[in-house]
N, C-alpha and C positions, 0 to 999 in steps of 0.2 A: 710418134703420134700417140701411142698408148700411154707413154710417160707424160706427155703433155695433157692428155685427157685426164689422167689421174691427178696431175697437179692442179688442173682447172677445177676438178670436182672437189679436191681438198680445199682449194681456195674458196670455192662457192660455199662449201660446208662451213668454213671458218667465218666467211662473211655473214652467212645465215645465223651462226652462233652470236656473232657480234651484234647483228641486227636484233636478234631476240633479246640479247642482254640490254641493248639500248631501248627496245620496246618496253621491257619490264621496268627499266629505269624511268622511262617517261610515264608509265602507269603509276609507279610509286610517287613520282613528283606530282602527277595530277591528283593523286589521292591526298598528298600533303597539302596541295593548294586548296583542295575542297575542304579539308579539315580546318585550314587556316581561315578560309572564308566563313565556315560555320562558326568558328570561335570568335571571329570578328563580329559576325551578326549577333552572336550571343552577348558579346561585350557591349555592342551598341544598344541592345535591348536592355541590358543591365544599367547602362548609363542613362537611357531614357527613363527607366523606372526610378533610378536615383534622383534624376532631375525632377520627376513628378513628386517623389517623396519629399525632396527638399522644398519644392514649391508649396506643398501641403503643410509642411512643418512651419514654414515662414508665415503662411496664412493663419495657422493656429496661434502662433506666437503673437502676431499682430492683433488677432481677435482677443486673445487673453490679456494683452497689454491694454487694449481699449476698455475691456471689462474691468480690469484692475483700476484704471484711471477713473472710470465712472464710479467705482466703489469708494475710491479714496477722495474724490472731489468733495463729497458732502462732509468729509472729516477735516478738510483744510480750513484754516482760519479765514474768516470772512470780514470784509471791510464794513464797519457800521458807522452811521452818522446819527448821533442822538444828542439832543439839547445843545446843539452848536459844537459838538465834539466828535472828532473822527478817531477811530481806533480799530484794531484787529481783535476779533473775538472768536473763540472756538464755537462750532455749531451748537454744542451742548449748552454753553453759556446763553446763547441767543434763544435756544429752545426754552430753557427754564425761565428766562426773563419774560419772553412772550407769554408763557403759560401763566406766570404770576400776574401779568398785566390783564390777561383774560379774566382772572378771578376778580380783579378790581372792577373791571367793566361790568361783570355780572353782579356786583355788589356783595360778593362772598368775602367779606373783610376778614373774618377769622382765618380762613384758608389762605388768603392773600398775605396776611401777616406772617403766617408760618412759612409760606413759600419764599417771601423776600428775606426773612431771617435765615432760612436754610441756604439761600443763594449767597448771602454775605459770608456765611461760614465756609461754604465750599469754594467760593471764588473771591477771596478777600482782596485780591489785586486786580480784579476785573475792571475793564473800562466802563462797565455798566454800574459799578458800585455806587457812584454818586447819585445817579437816577434811582437806583434801587432804594437808597436811604430816603430820598424824597417820597417815593411812593409807599415805602414802609410807614412813614409818618401819616400819610393819607389813609392807609389801611387801618392804622391804630385809631385815627380820628373817626373813621367810619364805624368802627366797633365800639366807639365811645370810651376808648382807653386814652383819655385826654392827657393824663400825666405822662404816659408813655410816648404819646405823639409829641408833646412839648419837648421831651428829652431828645427824641430823634431829630426833630426839626432844628433845635438849637445846635446840636452836634453837626448837622448838615451845614447850617449857615456859617458856623465857626470855621469849618474846614473848607468851605467853598463860598466865600463872600462875593465872588464875581460870577458865580453860576447864574445862568438865565432864570433859574427858579428860586434864587435866594430871597428875592422880595416876596414872592408868593409864599415861601415858607414862613417868613415873619408874619404875614397876614394869617396864616394857618395857626401859628402860635397864639396870636391874639384871639382868634376864634375859640381855641381850646380854653384859654384863660377866661373868656366870657362864659363859656359853658360851665366852668368851675366856679362862677360867680366872683372871680378875682378881677374886679373892674379896674382897680388901681394898676395892676400889672398889665392888663390888656391895654389901658390908655398909654402906658409907658412904651409898650411894644409897638403900638400904632404910631406913636411919635417918632420912635427910632426908625421905623420903616420909612416914613415920609422924609426924614433927614438923609438916610443912607441911599434911598432910591427915589429921589423926587420926581423923576419923569416917567416912572413905571405905572402900568395899569393898576398894580397892587397898591401903589401909593394913593391913587385916586380913590380906590375902594376903601383904603384905610382912613382917609379924610372923612368920607361919608359915614364910615362905621364909628369913628371917634365922635362925630357930631351926635350920634344917636345914643351914646353912653351917658348914663346918669350915675 
């Protein structure tokens, strides 16, 4: 019985040791699980922050793209319809043409002449060029540079005989010749105008003007 009791106590002690070992193992495992949970929560927080950062970055990129588009849009070529002609023009071309036309409307013919001349130098191949030459002639006429206006209008008509303002240009040439007291040339120009553009308003005006010449 004493041996059995000793054996049982030894067995109990052994089992208690195993139980303690198992308990420590469970505690360690529980600690590891808590650490993993903490790490997982941390990673979730980081992922959420990354998602917020990504969303904010995408928003900024979208805003910057929209801002850039708004800045570039005024620099893009614009479709222009002028004197029966459609073409693409840079905003700066249109701005300078409109500014020169503003000078014409204000009657500032000296400045308008300079502005149109400068335009042709800067934009020789512009879609505005034909109209610029026509209005340059008008500006020269306005400042009483009749010889210069005649040269400009003649070059315009020679290069653009089918232009909507060609007949008007011939009438302007005749007016310049009349101002220069060159009645013979004026009568010839008015006759040419009526022959070349018989149905135009300029031709009707030319007929009346020719009748008043002496």
